[in-house]
Phi, psi and omega in degrees: 000320180292323178296321178296316179292329176294317178295317179295327179288344179286337181273134178295150183298330184288346178290335183259006187295326179294315178295318178297319179298314181294321178295314180292329177292320177296329179272005181057044180249006177293144184063038179222139175293339178298325179299313179293320179299313179298315182297313184286327177293319179291326181279340182287346181293342180287353174293345179294335181294316177291319180296323179298318177299323179289316180296330178293339180278347178284124184296144178290341180298328179295317179297315181294321179294321179293323177294321179293331178280357176099011180278143176270174183299322180299311182288329176297316181294310186280333183262340183243302187289318180296316175297326177290329184265009182305319179300316182286327177293321178291320177301313181296318179294320179294319177293322179293336177275319186292322183299307179291329183297322185256002184288130178247318191297305182293320181296322180288334177285319185275322183261086183267343179283140182291341182276347182238111182216153169268177182298314183294318180292319179296318178295318181293330180295337176284349180271008175302137182304332179281342183250352190297324179292328181279320191253005185296319178297319177292325177297315180296317178294319178297322178297320178292319180294323179295329181284341184301313180298320181294312180295318179298316178296317181296315181296317182288335182255007185298326181297329178287324176297313181295320178296320180291323179288315185284339181292329179266359186275327186243124176259143176153000000 
């Protein structure tokens, strides 16, 4: 299963956009935020591949020691493994948020109605040659505002990135 997801992950997302469009059209989800939600939720599952590599680095001795101390699988997972895996879980969640937030190509293909737009599609619509003189200042301000959630998340979660990088750097 992991090999299949690795092979599927090698292909860029835009290669499947025509097929995704036809499937969403058959389900009558074109011009709907549900289409994007379904697409991104289904695609976010490939983050398990990176997470599996991280979980494989956690020694089995920790699991065995917790069992000897009388812990069950539920408490081992929630009290030991999840706190140890916080850096990779935050990394995966941040990537799963950033991709849909900044995606323009798929959103512009699926959301063709002017009343339904994502942030990226709405900002780009202001770059139309007939509107650029009117909306360029708003476009620049909107671009800065769109970056605030990503920068804020990165700054607030930076300690977990550093903890995840430095935990594997020093043995001893």
